[in-house]
N, C-alpha and C positions, 0 to 999 in steps of 0.2 A: 504494500500500500504506500502511496506517495502523497505527501502533503504539499500543495502548491501555495506558496505565499507570494502574492503579487504586491510589490512595494515600489518605491521610486527607483530602485535599482534594477527592476525587472523581476522575473520569476526566480524563485528560490525553491529548488527541489530537494526533498529529503525523505528517505524512507523512515518508517517508525523505528526500525532497529537503529538507524543512525541517530535519530532524535534522542532516543533513550540512552544511547551510549554517551552522548554529549551531556545530557542531564545527569547521568550517574557520575561522570567525571567531576562535574561541579559539586555534587553532593559529597563526594569523597574529599574534595578540597575545602569543605566546611560551609558550603552554601546550603541553606535550608529550602527545600522545595516540597511543601506538604502534599501536593498532588501534581503529578507530572502531566495529567491530561490538560490539553489546551495551552501547553507551553512549547515554544520553539526558540531555541538558542542556536545561532549558527556557530561554526567552528572558529570564527575570528573574534568572538566576544570573550572578554575576560570579566570575571566577577569575583570580588573580594570575599574573604571568609566572613561569616556572620551576617551575610545578606539573606533576605527572604524573598523568594520569587513565587508569586501566586498564579493560578490559572488565568488564561486570557492574556498572557504576556508573550510578546515576540520581540526578540533582540537580534539585531543584525549589525555586525561590525561595530560593537559598542565596548567601551571600557566602563565598568561599574566598580566603584570603590567598596570598602568594607562596611558592614553594618547598614546596608541599604535595604529599604522595603519597596518592592515593585508589585503593585496590585492592578492587574488589567492595564498594562503599559505596552505601547508599541513604540519602539525606538530604533532609529537607524543612523549610523555614522555619528554617534553622540558620545559625550563623556559625562558620567554621573558620579559626583564626588562622594566621599565617605559620609555616611550618616544621613543621606537624603531619604525622604519619604515621598513616594509618588503613587497617585491613584486614589480611588479607582478611575479608570477611563482617561488616561493621559496619552497624548501623542507627541513624541519628540521627533522632529524632523532633522535632516542633516545639518551639521554645523552647530548644534546645541551643546553648550558646555555648562553644566551645573556644578558650582563649587560646593564645598562641604556644608552639610546641614540645611540644604534647601528643601522646602516643602512645596510640592506641586499637587494640587487637589483635583477634585472632580471636574471632568470635561474641560481640560486645559490643553491647548495646542501651542507648541513652541517651535520656532524655526530659526536657524542661524542666529541664535541669541546666546550671549554669555551672561550668566546670572551669578551674582556675588554671594558670599557666605551668609547663611542664615536668612536669606530672603524667603518670603512666603507669597506664593501665587495660588490662592486657595481654591478658586472655582470659576468656571464659566468664562474663561478668558483666552484671547489669542495674542501672542507676542511674536512678531516676525522682524528680523533684521534689527535687533536692539542690543544695547549694552545696559545691564541692570546692575547697580552697585550692591554693596553689602547691606543687610538688615532693611531692605525695602519691603513694604507691605503693599500688595496689590489687591484692591477690593474686587468683589465679584463683577463680572461683566465688562472687563477692559477689552477694548479692541484697538490694536495698533494698526493704523492705516499706512502701510509702508509702500504702496504702489506709487510709482513716480509719474504715471501718465504716459509712458512710452514702454514698448515691449521690452521686458527684461530689466527695466530700471527700477530699483528698489532703494528707497531712502532709509536712513538709520535713525533710530530713536535712542537717546541716552537718558537713563533715569539714575541719578546719582545717589550716593550712600544715604540711607536713613529717610528717603522720601516715602510719602504715603499717598497712594493713588486711590481716589474715591471710587465708589461703586458706579457702574454704568458710565464709565469714561470712554471717550474716543480720543486717541492721540494721533494727530495727523503729522507724519514725519515730513521733513527732518525737524525734530524738536529736542531740546535738552531741558530736563527738569532737575533743578539744582538740589544740592544736599539739604536734607531735612525739610524740603518743600512739601506742601499739601496741595492736592487738587480736590475741589468740591465734588460731591456726588452729582452725576448727570452732566458733567462738563465735557465739552469738545475743545481740546487743547490744540491750538494752532500756532502758538508762539512760545518761545523759551520762557520758563518759569524761574525766577531768581531763587537762590538759596534762601531758606527760612521764610519763604513767602507762601501765602494761600492764594491759589488761582481759582477764580470762579468764572466759568465761561458758559453761561446759559441765560436764556431770555427770562425776563421777569414774568411770573404767572399772571395772566389776564383772564378775568371772568366776563363773558358777554351773555347777558340774560337773553333767553328765548332765541 
């Protein structure tokens, strides 16, 4: 029996015997895999001891540190640092680098983004072509608009150390959010935000009777 995994790098073919052999090698090296069903790890992936991999996880050409938790994670061409917790339902696309202690929660997609130590991206967010500093808190519903208007052109977003991104924000790249800055919930950020500032970018609520 062959499992076909179609991802950005094309088709990945592996027999069940091959899949279990790779899983057993990781278990012998100190990786905890409570249930092997629904897990695919290719031969080019390394996982540190003390990590836990749950079903629904597919790893291709990744480096995973020690003490990591992966719960329903799909990742390709990524680095996941020590002590990270991911999932459930996380998609890491090529070029993603997570430093130690990063938390990525439910329904988050990250692409070509470097994330600093201790940052939390808890749920329902997309980050593409970004650099995120240490100890940043990303509220739910962030969308980074990285498309540059021309085919293949992507602009970058920088979120510096200690920043707090409010819920339901859109960040239109290229934008830099300074250290310890805040963005208010519901904001669309189109300009740089200075350090230690609060950015509010939303229209005033208006009531029109009848």
